[in-house]
C-alpha positions in Angstrom: -36.7 9.0 16.7 -37.9 11.7 19.1 -39.6 14.7 17.6 -37.8 17.8 17.5 -38.9 20.8 19.6 -41.2 23.2 17.7 -39.0 25.4 15.6 -41.2 28.3 16.8 -39.6 28.0 20.3 -37.5 30.7 21.8 -34.1 31.5 20.2 -31.5 29.5 21.9 -28.6 31.8 23.3 -26.4 29.1 24.8 -27.2 30.2 28.4 -29.0 27.9 31.0 -32.4 29.5 32.1 -31.8 31.4 35.3 -28.2 32.1 34.7 -27.1 35.8 34.5 -26.8 37.4 31.2 -23.2 37.3 29.7 -21.6 38.9 26.8 -21.9 37.1 23.4 -18.2 37.9 22.8 -16.1 34.8 23.6 -13.1 37.6 24.5 -14.9 38.2 27.9 -14.6 34.6 29.0 -11.7 33.7 31.6 -10.2 31.1 29.4 -9.9 33.7 26.4 -7.5 35.6 28.7 -5.6 32.4 29.6 -5.1 31.6 26.0 -3.8 35.1 25.2 -1.1 34.2 27.8 -0.2 30.8 26.0 -0.2 32.6 22.7 2.8 34.6 24.2 4.6 31.4 24.7 3.7 29.7 21.7 3.4 32.3 18.8 7.1 32.0 17.8 7.9 28.6 19.1 8.9 26.0 16.7 6.4 23.2 16.0 9.4 20.8 15.5 10.5 21.5 19.0 7.3 20.3 20.4 7.8 16.6 19.2 11.3 16.7 21.2 9.3 17.9 24.4 6.4 15.5 23.8 7.8 12.3 22.4 4.1 10.7 22.0 2.8 13.8 20.4 1.5 12.2 17.3 -0.7 9.6 19.5 -1.6 12.4 21.8 -2.9 14.7 19.1 -4.4 12.5 16.6 -8.1 11.3 16.7 -9.7 8.6 14.3 -13.4 8.3 13.8 -14.7 5.2 11.7 -11.4 5.0 9.9 -10.7 8.8 9.3 -7.7 9.9 10.9 -6.9 13.5 11.9 -3.3 14.4 12.9 -3.0 17.6 14.7 0.5 17.1 15.9 1.8 19.7 13.5 -0.3 22.4 14.9 1.5 25.1 17.1 -0.2 23.9 20.2 0.7 22.4 23.5 -1.4 20.5 26.0 -1.6 23.4 28.3 -3.0 25.6 25.5 -5.3 22.9 24.3 -6.8 22.4 27.9 -7.5 26.2 27.8 -9.2 26.0 24.4 -11.7 23.2 25.8 -12.3 25.3 28.8 -13.4 28.0 26.4 -15.6 25.6 24.8 -17.3 24.8 28.1 -17.6 28.4 29.0 -19.2 29.0 25.7 -21.7 26.4 26.8 -20.8 24.4 23.7 -22.4 21.1 25.0 -25.7 23.0 25.2 -25.3 24.4 21.8 -24.7 20.9 20.5 -28.1 19.8 22.1 -29.8 22.7 20.9 -28.6 21.9 17.3 -29.7 18.4 17.9 -32.9 19.0 19.5 -34.5 21.7 17.0 -34.0 24.9 18.7 -33.8 27.9 16.8 -30.0 28.2 16.5 -30.7 30.2 13.4 -31.8 32.9 15.7 -32.0 35.8 13.2 -34.3 34.0 10.8 -36.1 32.4 13.6 -35.7 28.8 12.9 -33.9 25.4 13.5 -31.0 24.2 11.5 -31.9 20.5 11.0 -29.7 19.1 8.2 -28.8 16.3 10.4 -32.3 15.2 10.3 -31.8 14.5 6.5 -29.2 12.0 7.5 -31.4 10.5 10.3 -29.1 11.9 13.0 -31.7 14.2 14.8 -35.3 14.6 15.1 -37.4 17.1 13.2 -41.2 18.1 13.4 -43.2 15.0 12.4 -45.1 16.9 9.7 -41.9 18.3 8.2 -40.4 14.8 8.0 -43.5 13.3 6.6 -43.2 15.8 3.7 -39.5 15.1 3.3 -39.9 11.4 3.1 -42.7 11.8 0.6 -40.7 14.1 -1.6 -37.7 11.9 -1.3 -39.9 8.8 -2.5 -40.8 10.6 -5.6 -37.4 11.9 -6.3 -36.0 8.3 -6.0 -38.7 6.9 -8.2 -37.9 9.6 -10.7 -34.2 9.1 -10.7 -34.6 5.3 -11.2 -36.7 6.1 -14.3 -34.1 8.6 -15.6 -31.1 5.9 -14.9 -33.2 3.1 -16.2 -34.2 4.8 -19.5 -37.8 4.9 -19.0 -38.0 8.8 -18.8 -37.9 10.1 -22.3 -37.7 13.5 -23.9 -40.4 14.9 -26.1 -38.9 12.9 -29.2 -39.6 9.6 -27.4 -35.8 9.1 -26.8 -34.4 8.2 -23.2 -32.8 11.1 -21.4 -29.1 10.4 -21.0 -27.6 14.0 -20.3 -28.6 15.7 -17.0 -27.4 19.5 -16.6 -27.7 20.9 -13.1 -28.5 24.7 -13.1 -27.8 26.1 -9.5 -25.4 28.3 -7.7 -23.9 28.4 -4.3 -25.2 25.4 -2.2 -27.3 24.2 -5.0 -24.2 23.6 -7.0 -20.9 23.2 -5.0 -21.9 20.2 -2.9 -23.4 18.3 -5.6 -20.6 19.2 -8.1 -18.0 18.0 -5.4 -19.7 14.8 -4.5 -20.4 13.9 -8.3 -16.8 14.4 -9.2 -15.3 12.6 -6.2 -17.5 9.3 -6.6 -18.3 9.1 -10.4 -16.9 6.0 -11.8 -14.4 6.3 -14.7 -16.7 4.2 -16.9 -20.6 4.1 -16.2 -23.8 3.5 -18.4 -25.4 6.0 -15.9 -26.7 9.4 -17.5 -23.9 11.9 -17.9 -24.2 14.8 -15.3 -22.9 18.3 -15.8 -23.1 21.5 -13.6 -23.7 25.1 -14.6 -23.5 27.8 -12.1 -22.2 31.0 -13.7 -24.3 33.5 -15.4 -21.6 33.9 -18.2 -22.9 32.3 -21.3 -19.8 30.4 -21.6 -20.5 28.2 -18.6 -23.8 27.0 -20.2 -22.5 26.7 -23.7 -19.6 24.6 -22.6 -21.9 22.3 -20.7 -23.9 21.9 -23.8 -21.1 21.2 -26.1 -21.8 17.6 -27.6 -24.9 17.2 -25.7 -28.3 15.9 -27.8 -31.0 18.3 -26.8 -33.8 15.4 -27.4 -31.9 13.4 -24.5 -31.2 16.3 -22.3 -32.8 17.1 -18.7 -32.4 20.3 -16.9 -32.7 20.3 -13.1 -33.4 23.9 -12.0 -32.2 24.0 -8.4 -33.4 27.1 -6.6 -35.2 26.8 -3.4 -37.3 30.2 -3.9 -37.0 29.8 -7.8 -35.9 33.2 -7.8 -32.2 33.0 -7.9 -31.4 35.3 -10.7 -28.4 33.5 -12.3 -30.1 30.2 -12.2 -33.4 31.4 -13.7 -31.3 33.3 -16.5 -29.6 30.0 -17.2 -33.0 28.2 -17.1 -34.4 30.5 -19.7 -31.3 30.1 -21.9 -31.6 26.3 -21.6 -35.3 26.5 -22.8 -34.3 28.9 -25.7 -31.6 26.2 -26.8 -34.1 23.4 -26.6 -36.5 25.5 -28.8 -34.1 26.2 -31.3 -33.1 22.8 -31.5 -36.1 20.8 -31.2 -38.7 23.3 -32.4 -40.8 26.3 -31.0 -43.7 24.1 -30.5 -41.9 21.3 -28.9 -43.6 20.1 -25.4 -40.5 20.6 -23.2 -42.0 19.4 -20.2 -40.2 16.3 -19.9 -36.7 18.1 -20.3 -37.3 20.1 -17.0 -37.5 19.3 -13.2 -36.9 21.6 -10.5 -35.7 21.4 -6.8 -37.6 24.2 -5.3 -40.3 25.1 -2.8 -42.0 27.6 -5.2 -44.3 25.1 -7.0 -46.3 27.9 -8.7 -43.3 29.7 -9.8 -41.9 26.5 -11.3 -45.4 25.6 -12.8 -45.4 29.2 -14.6 -42.0 28.4 -16.0 -43.3 25.3 -17.4 -42.4 22.5 -15.0 -44.7 19.8 -14.3 -45.7 20.0 -10.3 -45.1 16.4 -10.1 -41.5 17.1 -11.1 -40.9 19.8 -8.5 -39.1 18.4 -5.4 -39.1 20.6 -2.3 -36.7 21.0 0.4 -37.5 21.8 4.1 -37.2 25.6 5.1 -34.8 24.6 7.9 -32.1 23.6 5.5 -29.9 26.4 4.4 -28.3 26.1 0.9 -24.6 25.3 2.1 -26.1 22.4 4.3 -28.4 21.3 1.5 -26.5 18.6 -0.1 -28.3 15.7 1.7 -31.7 17.0 0.6 -33.6 17.1 -2.7 -30.7 19.1 -3.7 -28.9 15.7 -4.2 -31.1 14.7 -7.1 -28.2 14.9 -9.8 -26.4 12.5 -7.5 -29.3 10.0 -7.2 -29.3 10.0 -11.0 -25.7 10.2 -11.6 -24.4 8.0 -8.8 -27.4 5.8 -7.9 -29.2 5.2 -4.5 -26.5 2.9 -3.0 -23.9 5.7 -3.3 -26.2 8.4 -2.0 -27.2 6.5 1.0 -23.8 5.6 1.8 -22.8 9.3 1.7 -25.7 9.9 4.1 -24.4 7.0 6.3 -21.0 8.4 6.7 -22.5 11.9 7.6 -24.6 9.9 10.1 -21.4 8.2 11.6 -19.9 11.7 11.9 -23.0 13.0 13.5 -23.2 10.4 16.1 -19.6 11.0 17.1 -20.1 14.7 17.4 -23.3 14.5 19.3 -21.8 11.8 21.7 -18.2 12.3 22.2 -16.8 14.3 25.1 -15.3 17.8 24.1 -11.8 16.6 24.7 -12.3 13.4 22.0 -14.5 15.4 19.8 -12.9 15.6 16.3 -15.1 18.5 14.8 -14.5 20.3 18.3 -10.9 19.8 18.1 -10.6 21.0 14.6 -12.8 23.9 15.5 -11.0 24.9 18.4 -7.5 24.7 16.8 -8.8 26.8 13.7 -10.0 29.3 16.2 -6.7 29.3 18.1 -4.7 30.0 14.7 -7.1 32.9 13.7 -7.5 34.6 17.0 -4.4 34.0 19.1 -1.6 33.3 16.5 -2.8 35.9 14.0 -3.0 33.1 11.2 -5.9 34.4 9.2 -5.6 32.3 6.1 -6.6 28.5 5.8 -5.4 26.6 2.8 -7.2 23.5 1.9 -5.1 20.9 0.0 -7.0 17.7 -0.9 -4.3 15.3 -2.4 -6.9 13.6 -4.6 -7.9 14.8 -8.0 -11.2 13.6 -7.3 -11.5 16.0 -4.5 -10.7 19.1 -6.8 -14.0 20.9 -6.0 -13.5 20.4 -2.1 -11.7 23.8 -1.5 -14.7 25.8 -3.2 -17.2 23.9 -1.3 -15.3 24.7 1.9 -15.0 28.2 1.0 -18.7 28.7 0.9 -19.4 26.5 3.9 -17.0 28.6 6.2 -16.8 31.9 4.7 -20.6 32.4 4.0 -21.6 30.7 7.5 -18.9 32.6 9.7 -17.8 35.7 7.6 -19.7 38.0 10.0 -19.1 40.6 12.7 -22.5 40.8 14.3 -22.9 38.8 17.5 -26.1 37.4 18.9 -26.7 40.2 21.3 -26.1 42.8 18.2 -22.8 44.1 19.3 -19.8 43.9 16.9 -17.3 41.3 17.3 -14.0 42.4 18.8 -12.2 39.3 17.5 -11.7 37.8 14.0 -14.2 35.1 12.9 -13.9 33.1 9.7 -10.6 32.6 8.0 -9.7 33.3 4.4 -9.7 30.0 2.6 -7.7 29.3 -0.6 -6.5 26.0 -1.9 -6.1 23.5 -4.9 -5.2 19.9 -5.6 -2.0 18.4 -4.6 0.3 18.1 -6.2 -0.7 21.0 -8.7 -0.4 23.7 -6.1 3.1 22.7 -5.2 4.2 24.2 -8.6 2.4 27.2 -8.1 1.4 28.9 -4.9 3.3 26.8 -2.2 6.2 28.9 -2.8 4.5 31.6 -0.8 4.2 29.2 2.1 7.9 28.2 2.1 9.3 31.6 1.9 6.6 34.2 1.8 6.1 36.7 4.7 2.7 35.4 5.9 2.0 32.7 8.0 -0.9 30.2 7.0 -2.6 27.2 8.4 -3.0 24.2 6.1 -5.6 21.3 6.0 -4.1 18.3 3.9 -6.7 15.7 3.0 -5.0 12.7 1.8 -6.1 9.0 0.8 -4.2 5.9 1.9 -2.6 4.5 -1.4 -3.3 1.6 -3.5 -0.8 -0.3 -5.6 -0.8 2.4 -8.4 2.8 3.9 -7.9 1.2 7.3 -9.0 -1.1 7.4 -5.9 1.9 6.4 -3.6 3.9 9.3 -5.0 0.7 11.6 -4.5 0.5 10.3 -0.8 4.2 10.8 -0.3 4.1 14.3 -1.8 1.3 15.2 0.9 3.3 13.9 3.7 6.6 15.6 2.5 4.7 19.1 2.1 3.4 19.1 5.7 6.6 18.0 7.1 8.7 20.4 5.0 6.4 23.4 5.7 6.7 22.7 9.4 10.4 21.9 9.8 11.8 24.4 7.1 15.4 24.9 6.3 17.9 27.0 8.0 20.9 28.7 6.7 23.2 26.0 7.7 21.2 23.3 5.8 21.0 25.7 2.9 24.9 25.9 3.0 25.2 21.9 3.0 22.6 21.6 0.1 24.7 23.7 -2.0 27.9 22.2 -1.0 26.3 18.7 -2.2 26.2 20.3 -5.6 29.9 21.0 -5.7 29.5 24.7 -5.9 32.5 27.1 -4.8 32.3 28.6 -1.4 31.6 32.3 -2.9 28.6 31.0 -4.7 27.5 29.0 -1.8 27.6 32.0 0.4 25.7 34.1 -2.2 23.1 31.7 -2.7 22.4 30.2 0.7 20.3 32.9 2.2 17.8 32.3 -0.9 17.3 28.6 -0.2 16.2 29.5 3.6 12.8 28.4 4.4 11.3 29.8 7.7 9.1 26.8 8.3 6.8 26.6 11.3 3.7 26.7 9.3 1.1 24.7 11.3 -1.0 22.2 9.4 -3.7 19.4 10.0 -3.4 16.1 8.1 -6.9 14.3 7.4 -6.2 10.6 6.2 -9.0 8.8 4.6 -8.5 4.9 4.4 -10.2 5.2 0.9 -12.2 7.6 -1.0 -15.6 6.3 -1.1 -19.2 7.6 -0.4 -19.0 6.7 3.3 -15.7 8.3 3.9 -16.5 11.3 1.9 -19.9 11.7 3.9 -17.7 11.7 7.1 -15.4 14.4 5.7 -18.4 16.7 4.7 -20.1 16.5 8.0 -16.9 16.9 9.9 -16.5 20.2 8.4 -20.1 21.1 8.8 -19.7 20.5 12.6 -16.5 22.2 12.8 -18.2 25.5 11.4 -21.2 25.2 13.7 -18.7 24.9 16.5 -16.6 28.0 15.7 -19.7 30.2 15.0 -21.2 29.2 18.5 -18.1 30.1 20.2 -17.7 33.4 18.5 -21.3 34.2 19.1 -22.5 34.6 15.6 -25.4 32.9 13.5 -23.8 30.4 11.2 -27.0 29.9 9.4 -28.0 33.1 7.8 -26.1 35.2 5.0 -27.5 38.8 5.1 -24.3 40.3 3.8 -24.6 38.8 0.1 -28.0 40.6 -0.4 -26.4 43.9 -0.7 -24.4 43.1 -3.9 -27.8 41.5 -5.3 -29.4 44.9 -4.5 -26.8 46.6 -6.3 -27.1 44.4 -9.4 -30.9 44.9 -9.4 -30.5 48.7 -9.6 -28.0 48.3 -12.3 -30.5 46.3 -14.3 -33.2 48.9 -13.5 -30.8 51.5 -14.7 -31.4 53.5 -11.7 -28.4 55.7 -11.9 -29.4 57.9 -9.0 -27.8 55.5 -6.3 -24.5 54.6 -8.1 -21.1 55.8 -7.1 -19.0 57.8 -9.5 -16.9 54.6 -10.2 -19.8 52.7 -11.3 -21.1 55.4 -13.4 -17.6 55.7 -15.0 -17.4 52.1 -15.7 -21.2 51.9 -17.2 -20.2 54.6 -19.5 -16.9 53.1 -20.6 -18.6 49.7 -21.3 -21.3 51.6 -23.4 -18.6 53.2 -25.3 -16.8 50.0 -25.9 -19.9 48.3 -27.2 -20.3 51.2 -29.7 -23.7 52.4 -28.2 
């Protein structure tokens, strides 16, 4: 493997050396203006009519990578607009951006470092010293995980640890939580893994319900060991153990940390040998593949964790080598940008039709909205176009009985990503799969007034009742969607799926001209919370002051 460029090298702007400076905004590129004209043609065109105009549309607009099939045929696009989108990618120097990501240039230009999460999957080079440290940490982590799984690691009373509680938030929680839920076998002798993220005591209390303290291990996942919610839960966990095991109990075997702050973890009471670091060039929402995956190694085992990485690496290989017109993450990113910036569709609905993927929408919300929910371009100017979509979602078919009504007959147009798994012999899974296909088709096709009348006639209703009710059955349809079909839900395919969305997010951020790897905005709320904790009333707005007073009154103070 080649060694990456020094991450202290100059920031990468996506413009070749010697070329003239250009605006960071994609709206100034020729293809953008072509796309605006295409949008005028297609904004109100019917998706179903595209299948009539293009009989081989499914084959033309589907891409398959290692068994994962992506069907884009229900997107509101034609080949002319798709060509213009690919031109926009070329004019945005996307190929150079992909090489910069691969080679370790400082694509995280505000924080002055690379984004080398692919290196953790073995897909790109990284500085040799960094990778030596990463591999050493991983070897320690694997040995520790195996000791826990085998029952060799015991708590302070000498009983083997069988309950794992991961204390983290954001990227230290959402990725491991998603993967564990997706791959956990129904019956297993492995230690039980639970996840706690919320500072609300109910979250930790629920996780500890029925758990034996003498057999419990807490993983404190915080890169800086200063995340307020995580540390508050860690302190509460320590108090719980002391209350159950005795104030003088040695709690050292009950805590490990995934953190770079070894001294802070030691001060808390964690053995430095049980502190597992992760490289600085891995951001939280891309950290699943690092030491943050410790609960997966314990709960699922090495084979599953390695297969997850293998799937991610397979998607990396495709992303790094496929031409833009046949590149699955690029295609997905471009169509998402088309919906947001040209069709004024600002909401993306993530609909996994697999209960095992129930945490996928929450993981995707952080990945896309924290990565690309920004307005400041790389040249310091404000974006003139919309960036990240608003993301919501739930598992199918549960959502069909709650919020899908808005998609059918509401006043907003949305884009949808269906994630389905090829069914096995279980008739319930066949029904679930059929529901996914039916929802995508129905939302695209809709139902006009004539069809509504026929449906009511079939019920045998009188004519007056038919005319009264028919308008209420009309569904405008024309909701664009992508269907991702997995041949099975295993670690490899899940790794592919997650890496696909990681790369999609990077591509969109690159074209929009923003940094997908920082998150300065979230600091503002944290600063406000710290001022409240410090009881600094001088900087609070009148509404905050009023609410503080009301809460104090309710508490009887």
